[in-house]
C-alpha positions in Angstrom: -5.4 -4.3 22.7 -3.2 -4.9 19.7 -4.8 -8.3 19.1 -8.3 -6.8 18.7 -9.6 -6.3 15.2 -9.3 -2.6 14.4 -12.2 -0.5 13.1 -11.8 0.7 9.5 -11.3 4.3 10.7 -8.6 3.4 13.2 -6.8 1.1 10.7 -6.9 3.8 8.0 -5.6 6.5 10.4 -2.8 4.3 11.7 -1.8 3.4 8.2 -1.6 7.1 7.4 0.5 7.8 10.5 2.9 5.1 9.5 3.3 6.5 6.0 4.1 10.0 7.5 6.5 8.5 10.1 8.3 6.6 7.5 8.9 9.8 5.4 9.8 11.6 8.6 12.5 9.0 9.3 13.8 9.3 5.8 14.2 13.0 6.2 16.5 12.4 9.2 14.2 13.5 12.0 14.0 11.2 15.1 11.0 12.7 16.8 7.7 14.2 15.8 4.9 15.9 17.8 1.2 15.2 17.6 0.8 18.7 16.2 3.1 18.1 13.2 1.7 14.6 12.7 -1.8 16.2 12.7 -0.8 18.7 10.0 0.4 16.0 7.6 -2.4 13.5 8.4 -5.2 16.1 8.4 -6.4 14.5 11.7 -7.1 16.4 14.9 -4.1 16.0 17.4 -6.6 14.9 20.1 -7.7 12.1 17.8 -4.1 11.1 17.1 -3.4 10.9 20.8 -6.6 8.9 21.4 -5.7 6.4 18.6 -2.2 5.8 19.9 -3.0 5.8 23.7 -5.4 2.9 23.0 -2.3 0.7 22.5 0.0 2.1 25.2 2.0 5.1 26.1 4.1 6.4 23.2 4.9 10.1 23.5 6.5 12.4 26.0 5.1 15.8 26.8 7.3 18.5 25.3 9.3 16.0 23.3 6.8 14.2 21.1 7.0 10.7 19.7 10.1 8.7 19.0 9.8 8.0 15.2 11.6 4.6 15.1 9.8 3.2 18.1 6.4 4.4 16.9 7.0 2.9 13.4 7.8 -0.5 15.0 4.7 -0.4 17.3 2.3 0.6 14.6 3.6 -2.1 12.3 3.0 -4.6 15.1 -0.5 -3.3 15.6 -1.3 -3.5 11.9 0.5 -6.9 11.6 2.6 -5.5 8.7 6.1 -6.2 10.1 8.3 -8.2 7.8 8.3 -8.5 4.0 5.3 -8.9 1.8 5.7 -9.9 -1.9 3.8 -8.2 -4.8 3.1 -9.2 -8.4 2.7 -6.2 -10.8 0.6 -6.6 -13.9 1.2 -4.1 -16.6 4.5 -2.6 -17.7 3.4 0.5 -19.5 4.3 4.0 -18.2 2.5 3.6 -14.9 3.7 0.1 -14.3 7.3 1.0 -15.1 7.1 3.9 -12.7 5.7 1.7 -9.9 8.3 -1.0 -10.5 11.2 1.5 -10.4 9.9 3.4 -7.3 10.6 2.8 -3.6 7.1 3.6 -2.6 6.4 0.0 -1.6 9.9 -0.9 -0.3 9.7 1.8 2.3 6.8 -0.1 3.9 8.0 -3.7 3.7 6.5 -4.5 0.3 8.7 -5.9 -2.4 7.7 -6.3 -6.1 8.8 -9.9 -6.8 7.4 -10.4 -10.3 6.1 -8.2 -13.3 3.9 -9.4 -16.1 2.6 -8.0 -19.4 0.8 -9.3 -22.4 2.8 -7.3 -24.9 5.3 -9.5 -26.7 7.6 -6.5 -27.1 7.9 -6.1 -23.3 8.2 -9.8 -22.3 11.8 -10.5 -21.5 12.7 -6.9 -20.8 14.2 -5.8 -17.5 12.1 -3.4 -15.4 13.0 -2.5 -11.8 15.5 -5.3 -11.8 13.0 -7.9 -12.8 12.4 -9.7 -16.1 8.9 -9.1 -17.5 7.0 -12.4 -17.8 3.9 -13.5 -19.7 0.7 -13.7 -17.6 0.5 -17.5 -18.2 3.3 -17.8 -15.7 1.3 -16.1 -12.9 0.1 -19.3 -11.1 3.6 -20.8 -10.8 5.3 -17.5 -9.9 2.8 -16.6 -7.2 3.3 -20.0 -5.5 7.1 -20.0 -5.9 7.6 -16.4 -4.7 5.0 -16.4 -2.0 3.1 -13.5 -3.5 0.2 -12.2 -1.5 -0.6 -8.8 -3.2 -1.4 -8.0 -6.8 -1.0 -4.5 -8.3 -2.9 -3.8 -11.5 -1.4 -1.1 -13.8 -3.3 -2.2 -16.9 -6.0 -0.6 -19.0 -9.5 -0.8 -17.6 -10.5 -3.2 -20.4 -7.9 -5.7 -19.2 -8.3 -5.2 -15.4 -11.0 -7.9 -14.9 -9.1 -10.7 -16.6 -5.8 -9.6 -14.9 -7.5 -9.7 -11.5 -9.0 -13.1 -12.2 -5.6 -14.5 -13.0 -4.2 -13.3 -9.7 -7.2 -14.4 -7.7 -7.3 -17.9 -9.3 -3.6 -18.2 -8.3 -4.4 -17.5 -4.7 -3.7 -13.7 -4.4 -6.2 -12.2 -1.9 -5.3 -8.5 -2.0 -5.6 -6.5 -5.2 -4.6 -2.9 -5.7 -6.4 -1.6 -8.8 -4.9 1.5 -10.5 -7.4 1.3 -13.4 -10.8 2.9 -13.5 -12.5 -0.6 -13.9 -15.0 -1.7 -11.3 -13.9 -5.2 -10.2 -16.1 -7.9 -8.7 -14.2 -10.0 -6.1 -15.3 -13.2 -4.5 -15.5 -13.5 -0.7 -12.1 -13.4 1.0 -10.6 -11.1 -1.6 -10.0 -7.4 -1.0 -9.8 -4.9 -3.8 -8.5 -1.4 -3.2 -9.1 1.0 -6.1 -6.5 3.7 -6.4 -8.3 6.3 -8.5 -6.6 9.7 -9.0 -9.8 11.0 -10.4 -11.7 10.0 -7.3 -9.2 11.6 -5.0 -9.3 14.8 -7.1 -13.1 14.9 -6.9 -12.9 14.4 -3.1 -10.4 17.3 -2.7 -12.4 19.5 -5.1 -15.5 19.1 -3.0 -13.9 20.4 0.1 -12.2 23.2 -1.8 -15.6 24.4 -3.3 -17.7 23.8 -0.1 
């Protein structure tokens, strides 16, 4: 079952469960019930049990799920075990916060390179890395086996930044700008829009 391609819904829910489980482990808890997982994930407990039971038997009635074991299994199912390297473009306030955060490290992602066009920032140290000029993207992507690009640049610069990454072989782009990006076949763009999330939440609040 784990080798079958997941539907978008299942993949999204498993990713959310993994995020919650990772934070649960960091808080020092070793088990979690489907009810508690449901409250954090905003997914019906029955759906959670159905999602997980499709890949085997994980929980124990009255005990819940072993957090460490479930993290390992979901990573296997999602094919996300191991380390995955990131290039970060943009070292303003948002980019600096991302580079200095453990939000990616907790899930096996490591920022391996940071880039910015501003001459005042090039050569500075951010998150333990030296800021590079974007002209160095192709060589750096190849040398450091980078597979993910994170855009923390103004909307006006997002398209050219994404093109630099894509031309260098990066096939997954996380776009924190409000720009709409066109991507060629084989490249996945995920737009991380706070405004979009707020509009989504506001709809359910007002409905």
